[in-house]
C-alpha positions as protocol buffer text, in pm:
chain_id: "A"
residue {
  index: 1
  type: UNK
  ca { x: -5800 y: 4635 z: -2887 }
}
residue {
  index: 2
  type: UNK
  ca { x: -5858 y: 5008 z: -2845 }
}
residue {
  index: 3
  type: UNK
  ca { x: -5569 y: 5194 z: -2686 }
}
residue {
  index: 4
  type: UNK
  ca { x: -5758 y: 5517 z: -2616 }
}
residue {
  index: 5
  type: UNK
  ca { x: -5892 y: 5653 z: -2291 }
}
residue {
  index: 6
  type: UNK
  ca { x: -6213 y: 5806 z: -2158 }
}
residue {
  index: 7
  type: UNK
  ca { x: -6075 y: 6145 z: -2263 }
}
residue {
  index: 8
  type: UNK
  ca { x: -6023 y: 6012 z: -2615 }
}
residue {
  index: 9
  type: UNK
  ca { x: -6382 y: 5888 z: -2624 }
}
residue {
  index: 10
  type: UNK
  ca { x: -6506 y: 6231 z: -2514 }
}
residue {
  index: 11
  type: UNK
  ca { x: -6287 y: 6398 z: -2777 }
}
residue {
  index: 12
  type: UNK
  ca { x: -6429 y: 6167 z: -3045 }
}
residue {
  index: 13
  type: UNK
  ca { x: -6783 y: 6259 z: -2938 }
}
residue {
  index: 14
  type: UNK
  ca { x: -6697 y: 6629 z: -2960 }
}
residue {
  index: 15
  type: UNK
  ca { x: -6538 y: 6578 z: -3303 }
}
residue {
  index: 16
  type: UNK
  ca { x: -6852 y: 6397 z: -3419 }
}
residue {
  index: 17
  type: UNK
  ca { x: -7060 y: 6697 z: -3313 }
}
residue {
  index: 18
  type: UNK
  ca { x: -6833 y: 6972 z: -3444 }
}
residue {
  index: 19
  type: UNK
  ca { x: -6667 y: 6821 z: -3749 }
}
residue {
  index: 20
  type: UNK
  ca { x: -6307 y: 6718 z: -3788 }
}
residue {
  index: 21
  type: UNK
  ca { x: -6029 y: 6663 z: -3531 }
}
residue {
  index: 22
  type: UNK
  ca { x: -5700 y: 6478 z: -3500 }
}
residue {
  index: 23
  type: UNK
  ca { x: -5715 y: 6161 z: -3295 }
}
residue {
  index: 24
  type: UNK
  ca { x: -5476 y: 6075 z: -3016 }
}
residue {
  index: 25
  type: UNK
  ca { x: -5353 y: 5747 z: -3162 }
}
residue {
  index: 26
  type: UNK
  ca { x: -5045 y: 5728 z: -3379 }
}
residue {
  index: 27
  type: UNK
  ca { x: -4897 y: 5441 z: -3578 }
}
residue {
  index: 28
  type: UNK
  ca { x: -4536 y: 5445 z: -3699 }
}
residue {
  index: 29
  type: UNK
  ca { x: -4316 y: 5223 z: -3910 }
}
residue {
  index: 30
  type: UNK
  ca { x: -3960 y: 5187 z: -3777 }
}
residue {
  index: 31
  type: UNK
  ca { x: -3668 y: 4992 z: -3919 }
}
residue {
  index: 32
  type: UNK
  ca { x: -3581 y: 4675 z: -3722 }
}
residue {
  index: 33
  type: UNK
  ca { x: -3226 y: 4788 z: -3642 }
}
residue {
  index: 34
  type: UNK
  ca { x: -3370 y: 5069 z: -3427 }
}
residue {
  index: 35
  type: UNK
  ca { x: -3611 y: 4840 z: -3239 }
}
residue {
  index: 36
  type: UNK
  ca { x: -3427 y: 4793 z: -2908 }
}
residue {
  index: 37
  type: UNK
  ca { x: -3334 y: 5161 z: -2874 }
}
residue {
  index: 38
  type: UNK
  ca { x: -3686 y: 5268 z: -2976 }
}
residue {
  index: 39
  type: UNK
  ca { x: -3836 y: 5043 z: -2706 }
}
residue {
  index: 40
  type: UNK
  ca { x: -3589 y: 5185 z: -2452 }
}
residue {
  index: 41
  type: UNK
  ca { x: -3676 y: 5543 z: -2554 }
}
residue {
  index: 42
  type: UNK
  ca { x: -4052 y: 5503 z: -2504 }
}
residue {
  index: 43
  type: UNK
  ca { x: -4036 y: 5263 z: -2210 }
}
residue {
  index: 44
  type: UNK
  ca { x: -3762 y: 5425 z: -2003 }
}
residue {
  index: 45
  type: UNK
  ca { x: -3685 y: 5776 z: -2123 }
}
residue {
  index: 46
  type: UNK
  ca { x: -4044 y: 5885 z: -2192 }
}
residue {
  index: 47
  type: UNK
  ca { x: -4185 y: 5674 z: -1906 }
}
residue {
  index: 48
  type: UNK
  ca { x: -4460 y: 5496 z: -2099 }
}
residue {
  index: 49
  type: UNK
  ca { x: -4382 y: 5159 z: -1942 }
}
residue {
  index: 50
  type: UNK
  ca { x: -4348 y: 4826 z: -2116 }
}
residue {
  index: 51
  type: UNK
  ca { x: -4518 y: 4802 z: -2454 }
}
residue {
  index: 52
  type: UNK
  ca { x: -4817 y: 4584 z: -2526 }
}
residue {
  index: 53
  type: UNK
  ca { x: -4772 y: 4324 z: -2795 }
}
residue {
  index: 54
  type: UNK
  ca { x: -5052 y: 4319 z: -3053 }
}
residue {
  index: 55
  type: UNK
  ca { x: -5083 y: 4023 z: -3286 }
}
residue {
  index: 56
  type: UNK
  ca { x: -5136 y: 4128 z: -3645 }
}
residue {
  index: 57
  type: UNK
  ca { x: -5230 y: 3875 z: -3912 }
}
residue {
  index: 58
  type: UNK
  ca { x: -4976 y: 3859 z: -4193 }
}
residue {
  index: 59
  type: UNK
  ca { x: -4692 y: 4025 z: -4002 }
}
residue {
  index: 60
  type: UNK
  ca { x: -4374 y: 3840 z: -3910 }
}
residue {
  index: 61
  type: UNK
  ca { x: -4382 y: 3984 z: -3558 }
}
residue {
  index: 62
  type: UNK
  ca { x: -4634 y: 4162 z: -3336 }
}
residue {
  index: 63
  type: UNK
  ca { x: -4694 y: 4535 z: -3337 }
}
residue {
  index: 64
  type: UNK
  ca { x: -4578 y: 4701 z: -3016 }
}
residue {
  index: 65
  type: UNK
  ca { x: -4794 y: 4968 z: -2854 }
}
residue {
  index: 66
  type: UNK
  ca { x: -4762 y: 5212 z: -2567 }
}
residue {
  index: 67
  type: UNK
  ca { x: -5018 y: 5412 z: -2373 }
}
residue {
  index: 68
  type: UNK
  ca { x: -4898 y: 5753 z: -2267 }
}
residue {
  index: 69
  type: UNK
  ca { x: -4954 y: 5827 z: -1897 }
}
residue {
  index: 70
  type: UNK
  ca { x: -5153 y: 6145 z: -1976 }
}
residue {
  index: 71
  type: UNK
  ca { x: -5351 y: 5998 z: -2267 }
}
residue {
  index: 72
  type: UNK
  ca { x: -5300 y: 5887 z: -2622 }
}
residue {
  index: 73
  type: UNK
  ca { x: -5122 y: 5587 z: -2763 }
}
residue {
  index: 74
  type: UNK
  ca { x: -4855 y: 5490 z: -3010 }
}
residue {
  index: 75
  type: UNK
  ca { x: -4826 y: 5166 z: -3204 }
}
residue {
  index: 76
  type: UNK
  ca { x: -4516 y: 5066 z: -3399 }
}
residue {
  index: 77
  type: UNK
  ca { x: -4451 y: 4814 z: -3671 }
}
residue {
  index: 78
  type: UNK
  ca { x: -4085 y: 4725 z: -3709 }
}
residue {
  index: 79
  type: UNK
  ca { x: -4024 y: 4654 z: -4076 }
}
residue {
  index: 80
  type: UNK
  ca { x: -3750 y: 4677 z: -4339 }
}
residue {
  index: 81
  type: UNK
  ca { x: -4002 y: 4876 z: -4547 }
}
residue {
  index: 82
  type: UNK
  ca { x: -3989 y: 5169 z: -4300 }
}
residue {
  index: 83
  type: UNK
  ca { x: -3815 y: 5490 z: -4397 }
}
residue {
  index: 84
  type: UNK
  ca { x: -3448 y: 5508 z: -4307 }
}
residue {
  index: 85
  type: UNK
  ca { x: -3344 y: 5749 z: -4031 }
}
residue {
  index: 86
  type: UNK
  ca { x: -3277 y: 6040 z: -4266 }
}
residue {
  index: 87
  type: UNK
  ca { x: -3606 y: 5996 z: -4450 }
}
residue {
  index: 88
  type: UNK
  ca { x: -3802 y: 5961 z: -4124 }
}
residue {
  index: 89
  type: UNK
  ca { x: -3672 y: 6303 z: -4014 }
}
residue {
  index: 90
  type: UNK
  ca { x: -3850 y: 6451 z: -4316 }
}
residue {
  index: 91
  type: UNK
  ca { x: -4178 y: 6278 z: -4231 }
}
residue {
  index: 92
  type: UNK
  ca { x: -4445 y: 6385 z: -3985 }
}
residue {
  index: 93
  type: UNK
  ca { x: -4323 y: 6553 z: -3666 }
}
residue {
  index: 94
  type: UNK
  ca { x: -4529 y: 6464 z: -3361 }
}
residue {
  index: 95
  type: UNK
  ca { x: -4592 y: 6653 z: -3036 }
}
residue {
  index: 96
  type: UNK
  ca { x: -4568 y: 6502 z: -2692 }
}
residue {
  index: 97
  type: UNK
  ca { x: -4755 y: 6698 z: -2427 }
}
residue {
  index: 98
  type: UNK
  ca { x: -4583 y: 6705 z: -2090 }
}
residue {
  index: 99
  type: UNK
  ca { x: -4682 y: 6840 z: -1749 }
}
residue {
  index: 100
  type: UNK
  ca { x: -4317 y: 6938 z: -1699 }
}
residue {
  index: 101
  type: UNK
  ca { x: -4150 y: 7005 z: -2036 }
}
residue {
  index: 102
  type: UNK
  ca { x: -3824 y: 7124 z: -1874 }
}
residue {
  index: 103
  type: UNK
  ca { x: -3786 y: 6795 z: -1684 }
}
residue {
  index: 104
  type: UNK
  ca { x: -3867 y: 6590 z: -1995 }
}
residue {
  index: 105
  type: UNK
  ca { x: -3615 y: 6792 z: -2200 }
}
residue {
  index: 106
  type: UNK
  ca { x: -3347 y: 6723 z: -1939 }
}
residue {
  index: 107
  type: UNK
  ca { x: -3433 y: 6353 z: -1933 }
}
residue {
  index: 108
  type: UNK
  ca { x: -3419 y: 6332 z: -2314 }
}
residue {
  index: 109
  type: UNK
  ca { x: -3084 y: 6512 z: -2334 }
}
residue {
  index: 110
  type: UNK
  ca { x: -2939 y: 6313 z: -2041 }
}
residue {
  index: 111
  type: UNK
  ca { x: -3036 y: 5995 z: -2228 }
}
residue {
  index: 112
  type: UNK
  ca { x: -2825 y: 6111 z: -2521 }
}
residue {
  index: 113
  type: UNK
  ca { x: -3110 y: 6159 z: -2766 }
}
residue {
  index: 114
  type: UNK
  ca { x: -3034 y: 6419 z: -3032 }
}
residue {
  index: 115
  type: UNK
  ca { x: -3192 y: 6763 z: -3010 }
}
residue {
  index: 116
  type: UNK
  ca { x: -3326 y: 6879 z: -3347 }
}
residue {
  index: 117
  type: UNK
  ca { x: -3349 y: 7251 z: -3400 }
}
residue {
  index: 118
  type: UNK
  ca { x: -3618 y: 7411 z: -3611 }
}
residue {
  index: 119
  type: UNK
  ca { x: -3566 y: 7785 z: -3616 }
}
residue {
  index: 120
  type: UNK
  ca { x: -3922 y: 7909 z: -3668 }
}
residue {
  index: 121
  type: UNK
  ca { x: -4046 y: 7769 z: -3333 }
}
residue {
  index: 122
  type: UNK
  ca { x: -3955 y: 7766 z: -2965 }
}
residue {
  index: 123
  type: UNK
  ca { x: -4042 y: 7396 z: -2939 }
}
residue {
  index: 124
  type: UNK
  ca { x: -3781 y: 7149 z: -2811 }
}
residue {
  index: 125
  type: UNK
  ca { x: -3760 y: 6875 z: -3074 }
}
residue {
  index: 126
  type: UNK
  ca { x: -3564 y: 6553 z: -3051 }
}
residue {
  index: 127
  type: UNK
  ca { x: -3503 y: 6248 z: -3267 }
}
residue {
  index: 128
  type: UNK
  ca { x: -3632 y: 5914 z: -3144 }
}
residue {
  index: 129
  type: UNK
  ca { x: -3424 y: 5610 z: -3237 }
}
residue {
  index: 130
  type: UNK
  ca { x: -3520 y: 5544 z: -3596 }
}
residue {
  index: 131
  type: UNK
  ca { x: -3533 y: 5912 z: -3688 }
}
residue {
  index: 132
  type: UNK
  ca { x: -3889 y: 6015 z: -3600 }
}
residue {
  index: 133
  type: UNK
  ca { x: -3899 y: 6372 z: -3468 }
}
residue {
  index: 134
  type: UNK
  ca { x: -4090 y: 6447 z: -3149 }
}
residue {
  index: 135
  type: UNK
  ca { x: -4168 y: 6789 z: -3006 }
}
residue {
  index: 136
  type: UNK
  ca { x: -4194 y: 6842 z: -2631 }
}
residue {
  index: 137
  type: UNK
  ca { x: -4466 y: 7093 z: -2541 }
}
residue {
  index: 138
  type: UNK
  ca { x: -4655 y: 7184 z: -2227 }
}
residue {
  index: 139
  type: UNK
  ca { x: -4981 y: 6996 z: -2185 }
}
residue {
  index: 140
  type: UNK
  ca { x: -5104 y: 7295 z: -1984 }
}
residue {
  index: 141
  type: UNK
  ca { x: -5006 y: 7537 z: -2261 }
}
residue {
  index: 142
  type: UNK
  ca { x: -4968 y: 7343 z: -2588 }
}
residue {
  index: 143
  type: UNK
  ca { x: -4928 y: 7662 z: -2788 }
}
residue {
  index: 144
  type: UNK
  ca { x: -4608 y: 7747 z: -2597 }
}
residue {
  index: 145
  type: UNK
  ca { x: -4405 y: 7629 z: -2895 }
}
residue {
  index: 146
  type: UNK
  ca { x: -4583 y: 7864 z: -3133 }
}
residue {
  index: 147
  type: UNK
  ca { x: -4397 y: 8020 z: -3420 }
}
residue {
  index: 148
  type: UNK
  ca { x: -4143 y: 8279 z: -3322 }
}
residue {
  index: 149
  type: UNK
  ca { x: -4218 y: 8633 z: -3416 }
}
residue {
  index: 150
  type: UNK
  ca { x: -3973 y: 8902 z: -3516 }
}
residue {
  index: 151
  type: UNK
  ca { x: -3912 y: 9166 z: -3248 }
}
């Protein structure tokens, strides 16, 4: 099952013509003890709705997947083999594009999710349950979190 959108298909066609590009699908491994809070974070706080359940041969339980309202998707395998919360914070940091970054930031903080500060940028980062770090940037101006410059 492909979780992409028409925009993703167009982006893939452009990438095929011009060379290399990042896709808009992400797969994460999260420890089982963070499962319920992780589901709550993406379903309720980020507004992605209920996850899809994807059967995967050889796995004890299905992979859960979300489509983001503005495009892109995330699939998650809950496994004891995932990095612990501290290790996950040192893994890949992902960006979430938002039409209203200020409103999303408020929603994230009101939900009690931890803000993570990274001095070289203006980006608002937060830790998802399980330790994965997400950056909240404007979909209209994704470079708004660019590196800070010295005055």
